[in-house]
C-alpha positions in Angstrom: 99.7 91.9 100.4 101.3 95.0 99.0 103.3 94.4 95.8 105.8 97.2 95.6 106.3 98.0 91.9 108.9 100.4 90.6 111.1 101.4 87.6 114.5 100.1 88.6 116.1 103.0 86.8 115.0 105.3 89.7 115.0 102.8 92.5 117.0 104.0 95.5 119.7 101.9 97.2 118.8 100.2 100.5 120.9 102.9 102.3 119.1 105.7 100.6 115.7 104.2 101.4 116.7 103.8 105.1 117.6 107.5 105.2 114.5 108.6 103.3 112.2 110.6 105.7 109.1 109.5 103.8 110.1 105.8 104.2 110.9 106.4 107.9 107.4 108.0 108.4 105.8 105.0 106.6 107.5 102.6 109.0 106.6 104.8 112.0 103.0 104.7 110.8 103.0 100.9 110.7 104.5 100.8 114.2 101.8 103.3 115.5 99.1 101.1 114.0 100.6 98.0 115.7 100.8 96.3 112.3 102.7 93.0 112.1 104.8 93.3 109.0 106.5 90.7 106.9 108.3 92.0 103.9 111.3 91.8 101.7 112.9 93.9 99.0 113.7 91.8 95.9 117.0 91.9 94.0 117.0 93.7 90.6 115.3 92.0 87.6 118.7 91.3 86.0 119.1 88.7 88.8 115.8 87.0 88.0 115.3 83.6 86.4 111.9 82.8 84.8 110.7 79.2 84.5 107.9 78.2 82.1 106.7 74.7 81.1 105.3 74.3 77.6 104.3 70.9 76.2 106.2 69.1 79.0 109.4 71.1 78.2 110.9 73.3 81.0 112.1 76.6 79.6 114.4 78.7 81.7 115.4 82.2 80.8 117.3 85.1 82.5 115.3 88.0 83.7 111.6 88.4 84.1 109.1 87.0 81.6 107.1 90.2 81.4 108.3 92.9 79.1 107.5 96.0 81.0 109.2 99.0 82.5 107.7 98.5 86.0 108.6 95.3 88.0 107.7 94.0 91.4 110.6 95.1 93.5 109.3 93.8 96.8 106.4 92.7 98.9 104.9 93.5 102.3 102.3 91.4 104.0 100.2 93.5 106.5 97.0 92.5 108.2 94.5 95.3 107.8 91.0 96.0 109.1 89.7 96.6 105.6 90.5 97.8 102.1 90.4 101.5 103.2 93.2 100.9 105.8 95.2 99.0 103.2 94.8 102.0 100.8 96.0 104.4 103.5 99.1 102.2 104.2 99.8 101.7 100.5 99.5 105.5 99.7 102.1 106.2 102.4 104.7 103.9 100.9 107.5 105.9 99.3 107.4 103.8 96.1 103.9 105.1 95.5 105.5 108.4 94.7 107.4 107.1 91.6 106.3 103.5 91.1 103.1 101.9 92.4 101.8 99.7 95.2 99.3 97.0 94.2 97.1 95.7 97.0 96.2 92.0 96.7 94.1 90.3 99.3 95.2 86.8 100.1 93.0 83.7 100.2 91.9 82.7 103.7 
């Protein structure tokens, strides 16, 4: 799984991302690889709700629990041959240019 992390202050709109030649090249690369892709872009953190349970009490708060500049803005699940291929794919993602892409293997 690729966790797409960015600073929402510089995050492009969906329209800008669709018109971005680097993003288009990344999608084209996935298609060339024959990768099956499942992914979604997440709404901004201002729309988030965090839920924690402490001592049996449910605590609900607006926004993310973490106090950080970078947030997970989306995810992409891609089946890769190995970590090297996952790194190649992650490095090509446009958000790797200003945010980050965290690679997380899933339990099988």
